RODOZA-343950 format. One record per residue (C-alpha): y, x, z. Coordinates in pm, whole numbers, plus 32768, in hexadecimal, padded with zeros to 4 digits. Layout:
# RODOZA-343950
     v     u     w
     Y     X     Z
...
# end
This chain:
# RODOZA-343950
     v     u     w
  8000  8000  8000
  8143  80A6  7F8E
  8262  7FB0  7FA9
  82E0  7EFB  80DD
  8298  7DB0  802D
  8129  7E0D  8015
  811D  7E79  8182
  81C0  7D3F  820F
  8088  7C60  81F5
  7FC3  7D5B  82C5
  80CC  7D6B  83D5
  8102  7BF4  83E4
  7F8D  7B9F  83D9
  7F3C  7CA1  84E4
  8060  7C2F  85B8
  7FEE  7AC5  859E
  7E8B  7B21  8606
  7F00  7BEA  8734
  8006  7AE7  8798
  7EF1  79E3  87C1
  7EA5  7A8E  890E
  8011  7A7E  897A
  80C0  7951  88DE
  803B  784E  87EC
  819F  7801  8775
  81D9  796C  8715
  8081  797E  8677
  80C0  7853  8597
  8219  78CA  852F
  8188  7A1B  84CC
  806C  7969  8418
  8168  78B4  833F
  821C  79FA  82F7
  80D1  7AA1  829F
  807D  798B  81AA
  81D8  7998  810D
  81CA  7B14  80EA
  8073  7B02  8044
  80FD  7A0C  7F47
  8233  7AE3  7F0E
  8159  7C16  7ED3
  807B  7B56  7DE0
  7F48  7BAE  7EAD
  7E11  7AF2  7E3F
  7D57  7A63  7F6D
  7C06  7B00  7FB6
  7AEE  7A04  7F79
  7A05  79E7  80A5
  78A5  7950  80A1
  7906  7863  81BD
  7A1C  77BA  80FA
  7942  76A2  8064
  78D4  763F  81C3
  7A39  764C  8247
  7AB9  7579  8125
  79A4  747B  8165
  79FE  7474  82D7
  7B6C  742E  828D
  7B1D  7328  8183
  7A29  7272  8269
  7B29  7276  8380
  7C1C  71BF  829B
  7B0D  70C8  8231
  7AB6  7087  839D
  7C25  7043  83EA
  7C43  6F4B  82CA
  7AFC  6E97  8314
  7B48  6E7A  8489
  7C7D  6DA8  8451
  7D48  6E96  852C
  7DCD  6F83  8422
  7F20  6FA9  84C7
  7E81  7009  8613
  7DB8  7117  8564
  7EF0  71DA  8501
  7ECE  72E5  8615
  7D7B  7348  8586
  7DF7  7341  841D
  7F1D  7418  8488
  7E29  7515  8518
  7DB6  7568  83B6
  7EE2  7652  83B8
  7E30  7732  84B7
  7D09  775A  83C7
  7DF4  781F  82E6
  7DBE  793F  83DC
  7C73  7977  832D
  7D23  7994  81DC
  7E47  7A71  823F
  7D86  7B68  8318
  7C66  7B8F  8222
  7D5E  7BC6  8105
  7E60  7CA2  81B3
  7D67  7D8F  825A
  7CB9  7E8B  817A
  7C48  7FB4  824F
  7B88  8012  8387
  7CBE  80BB  8415
  7D7F  7F73  83FC
  7C6B  7EA9  84A5
  7C4A  7FB2  85B5
  7DC1  7FA3  85F4
  7DB1  7E27  860D
  7C97  7E37  870E
  7D58  7F38  87D9
  7E8A  7E56  87DB
  7DAB  7D31  8841
  7D22  7E08  895B
  7E7F  7E60  89D7
  7EF9  7CF7  89C4
  7DC0  7C72  8A71
  7DDA  7D7B  8B81
  7F45  7D18  8BC3
  7EE1  7BA9  8BD6
  7DC6  7C08  8CC4
  7EB5  7CD3  8D9B
  7F9D  7BA7  8DB6
  7E72  7ACE  8E14
  7E2B  7BBB  8F35
  7F8D  7B84  8FB4
  7F58  7A0C  8F92
  7E0E  7A27  904B
  7EAF  7AE5  916C
  7FBA  79D7  9190
  7EB9  78C0  918D
  7DD6  7971  9285
  7EF2  79B4  9379
  7F6D  784D  935A
  7E11  77C6  93A2
  7DD2  78A8  94CD
  7F30  7874  9554
  7F11  76FA  9532
  7DBF  76F0  95DE
  7D15  7647  94B5
  7BBD  7692  9426
  7BFF  7798  9318
  7ADE  7733  9236
  7B3D  75C4  9236
  7CAB  760D  91F4
  7C6F  771A  90EF
  7B71  766B  900F
  7C76  7561  8FCA
  7D95  7655  8F90
  7D24  77A5  8F07
  7DD1  78CE  8E69
  7E45  78AB  8D01
  7ED7  7A00  8CA4
  7FD0  79D0  8B88
  7F2E  7887  8B24
  7F63  7726  8BAE
  7DF8  76E0  8C10
  7CE3  77AE  8CAA
  7BE8  774B  8B9E
  7CC9  77D3  8A8C
  7D0C  7910  8B52
  7B9B  7948  8B9E
  7B37  7909  8A34
  7C24  7A1A  89C2
  7BB0  7B0B  8AD2
  7A48  7ACD  8A66
  7A90  7B26  88FB
  7B6A  7C52  8953
  7A5F  7CE0  8A3A
  7952  7CC9  892D
  7A38  7D74  8831
  7A7D  7E8A  892B
  7908  7EB0  896B
  78BA  7EC4  87F8
  79CC  7FC6  87C0
  796F  80B1  88DC
  77F7  8095  88A6
  77E0  80AA  872B
  791D  8146  869C
  78D1  82A1  8614
  7A37  8313  864C
  7A8C  82F7  87BD
  7BCD  83C0  87B6
  7CE8  8316  8870
  7C03  821A  891C
  7C1A  82A2  8A81
  7D0F  8190  8AE9
  7C2D  807F  8A5B
  7B2F  80AC  8B75
  7C1B  804B  8C94
  7CB0  7F3D  8BB4
  7B52  7EB0  8B83
  7B1E  7EBB  8CFA
  7C60  7DF7  8D2E
  7BF5  7CF7  8C28
  7AA7  7CD5  8CE0
  7B5E  7C91  8E27
  7C32  7B8B  8D77
  7AFE  7AE4  8CE7
  7A59  7AD7  8E3D
  7B98  7A55  8EDF
  7B9F  7938  8DE2
  7A6C  78A1  8E93
  79F7  780C  8D46
  787B  7814  8D4E
  7857  77C6  8BDB
  792A  78F4  8B7B
  786A  79CF  8C70
  772B  7970  8BBD
  77D3  7994  8A6A
  7831  7AFA  8ABE
  76F0  7B59  8B77
  75E9  7AFE  8A73
  7680  7BA9  893E
  7701  7CBE  8A24
  759B  7D03  8A8F
  753B  7D09  891F
  7641  7E16  88DC
  75BB  7EEC  89F9
  7455  7EC0  897F
  74B1  7F1E  881B
  7563  8057  8893
  744D  80C5  8980
  734A  7FCE  8A09
  7355  8061  8B68
  74C6  8003  8B81
  7465  7E94  8B99
  7405  7EDC  8D03
  757B  7EE8  8D48
  758C  7D6C  8D25
  74A5  7D0E  8E4A
  753A  7E2A  8F18
  769C  7DA6  8EE3
  762A  7C43  8F2B
  7577  7CB6  9066
  76AF  7D68  90E5
  7780  7C31  90A9
  7688  7B5A  9166
  766D  7C57  9281
  77DD  7C98  92BF
  7854  7B3D  924B
  79C3  7B96  920F
  7A9E  7A61  9232
  796B  797B  9230
  78F5  79DE  90D5
  778E  79AA  914E
  77E3  7841  91A5
  785C  780B  9042
  771E  78A2  8FB1
  763E  77D4  9096
  76FB  7699  9033
  7655  76AD  8EDD
  751C  7621  8F85
  75A4  75A0  90D2
  7702  750E  90A0
  77EA  74A7  91B9
  77E4  7334  9177
  78B9  72EA  9045
  79A3  7411  9085
  78E6  74F7  8F96
  78E8  73FF  8E73
  776F  7400  8E3A
  7752  7285  8E5F
  7890  725D  8D95
  77FE  731F  8C70
  76B5  7260  8C82
  777C  711E  8C60
  784B  719D  8B3A
  770C  7200  8A82
  7676  70A9  8AC3
  77AF  6FFF  8A3C
  77B2  70E9  8910
  764C  708B  88BE
  76A4  6F19  88CA
  77CD  6F54  87E3
  76EF  700E  86ED
  75EB  6EF9  86F4
  76FB  6DF7  86A7
  77B3  6EC7  859F
  76C3  6FD2  851E
  7761  7018  83CB
  78DA  7030  8402
  78FF  7015  857C
  7A03  6F53  863F
  7B1C  701A  859C
  7BE6  7153  85F0
  7C9C  7135  873E
  7BE0  6FF1  878E
  7ADF  7072  8888
  7BD1  705F  89AC
  7C66  6F08  8961
  7B0E  6E6E  8922
  7A4F  6F27  8A32
  7A27  6E07  8B28
  79AB  6D1E  8A15
  7874  6DF6  89F3
  781F  6E2A  8B61
  76AD  6DEE  8BAF
  767B  6CA1  8C64
  7603  6D48  8DA4
  772A  6E37  8DC3
  7799  6E4B  8F32
  7905  6E1A  8F91
  79E3  6ED2  8FC8
  7992  6FC2  8EAF
  7949  712C  8F0B
  7A81  71FD  8F27
  7AE4  72A1  8DDC
  7BA0  7282  8C94
  7B23  7175  8BA4
  7C03  71B5  8A78
  7AE7  726E  89C8
  7972  72A3  89FF
  7972  740E  8A75
  786B  7467  896F
  78B5  74BD  8803
  7769  742F  878A
  7783  72DD  8835
  78FC  72C9  880F
  7918  730B  869A
  77E0  723F  8654
  7879  7118  8710
  79DC  714A  8693
  79A2  7199  8521
  7834  7144  84E7
  76F6  7208  84AE
  7754  7262  8349
  7891  7311  83BE
  77D0  73B7  84D8
  76D8  7438  83D5
  77FD  74D0  8312
  787A  7580  844B
  771F  7606  8496
  7703  7675  832B
  7843  773D  8358
  77CD  77DE  849D
  766B  7812  8420
  76DA  78B6  82DC
  77BD  79A6  8398
  76A2  79F8  848B
  75B3  7A3D  836B
  76AA  7B18  82B0
  7709  7BE9  83E0
  75A6  7C15  8461
  7527  7C7C  8308
  7657  7D55  82C6
  7627  7E36  83F6
  7510  7EE8  833E
  75C9  7F04  81F3
  7730  7F6F  823F
  779C  80D5  8278
  7744  8152  83D8
  78B2  817B  8438
  78EF  8007  83F3
  77C8  7F79  84B8
  788E  7F4C  85F7
  7968  7E4C  8545
  7837  7D7B  84EA
  77A6  7D9F  8648
  78F0  7D1E  86D0
  7904  7BFB  85DC
  7797  7B9D  8612
  77A7  7BA2  878F
  78EE  7ADE  8795
  784A  79DB  86B4
  771A  79C1  8798
  77FD  79A8  88C9
  78B6  7881  882F
  776D  77D4  87D8
  76EA  77FD  893B
  7826  77A8  89FB
  7864  768A  8909
  7746  75C9  89A8
  781D  75A4  8AE0
  797D  7598  8A51
  7A34  7537  8912
  7AA7  76A0  88F9
  7AFB  7690  8785
  7BE5  756E  87CC
  7CE9  765A  8865
  7DD2  76DF  8758
  7DF3  782C  8810
  7C7B  7862  8826
  7C47  77E1  86C3
  7D51  78CF  8636
  7CB7  79FD  86E0
  7B54  7994  8681
  7BAC  7964  8512
  7C5D  7AB5  850F
  7B22  7B5C  8596
  7A4E  7AAD  848D
  7B44  7B23  8384
  7B24  7C8B  83FE
  79AA  7C6C  83E5
  79C6  7C06  827A
  7ABC  7D1D  822F
  79B2  7E11  82AC
  78B0  7D69  81CC
  7975  7D35  808E
  7A6F  7E52  8076
  79CD  7F50  7F89
  7A8F  807C  8011
  7A8E  8018  817F
  7AEF  815E  8227
# end
């Protein structure tokens, strides 16, 4: 790239991707500038194998909105198509391993800063709870740290992805020069992820993280049970209680009963509207109409605006055909990245390990949260997928 006009798409696209960890407003402004600069530079978009699935997903979302009779109410989801342009601009603007590496390093720095701020938030909340004589666990589960984001689920989803990218970089990058600071940054991101108290994101990071360790050196996988054992033994800030709540919840405080109910309602919605669903943005307004007859009152404590599960939620909201398109998108990316690890140049494999583990993390954590419904998480996720395809499709990726 010689002229400033040709460099602008890279700067704007990278800035938009990094800003998703800091400010969604800044990210979307930079996304628009990236798109405009690509057009001004006459850059032809890179064609990705997942585009047919993404186009089908968008088209079926529109059909679902029209069929539901609530087309106007679906506008927030139609508007979110703009975020999908992250896939286009990042995959087109980025053309080298050095550029992707720089992006991941900026993500690491931004995520570490967000995690550091979450530690400050945690200290304030802990002191307030102890000083007020309230049960810390009960108070904290309902009001957790958020870092630079506005919700702990969004914050934790970003920490999960950032940690897996850091792990892929430090374990598999052939060039480790200048990475000394990444290790403490990764530790800070880990602390932020733990402080988020989001069990789904813990699992989303742990399973593919264990895969990374095993692929590097099988004996390293022993670090996972050791780390878990230390957490259970020392139980900092009642982390053990949160882990145990996966099987033994504290009444309805830990949302287990709440999520069981949302899945039951989602299944009833799918049975009633299997093809096109109840319509985008209609799960919340129509939730009580699909409650099972034997549902106890009051309902378990929790948020009922969505179904806390991407598979049930999108199947109920947009129908099984749209859900199939989404799974086609995710499945095609998984296939391409898994197959590509053995075919790309060795120095580029860490990018595919990062993209693959982030994808698996979203699939796992998505069973307990509509993680791809957050624009911040979606923007970062699509940027990671784009980087994976750059590693696969760029002929001179160096």
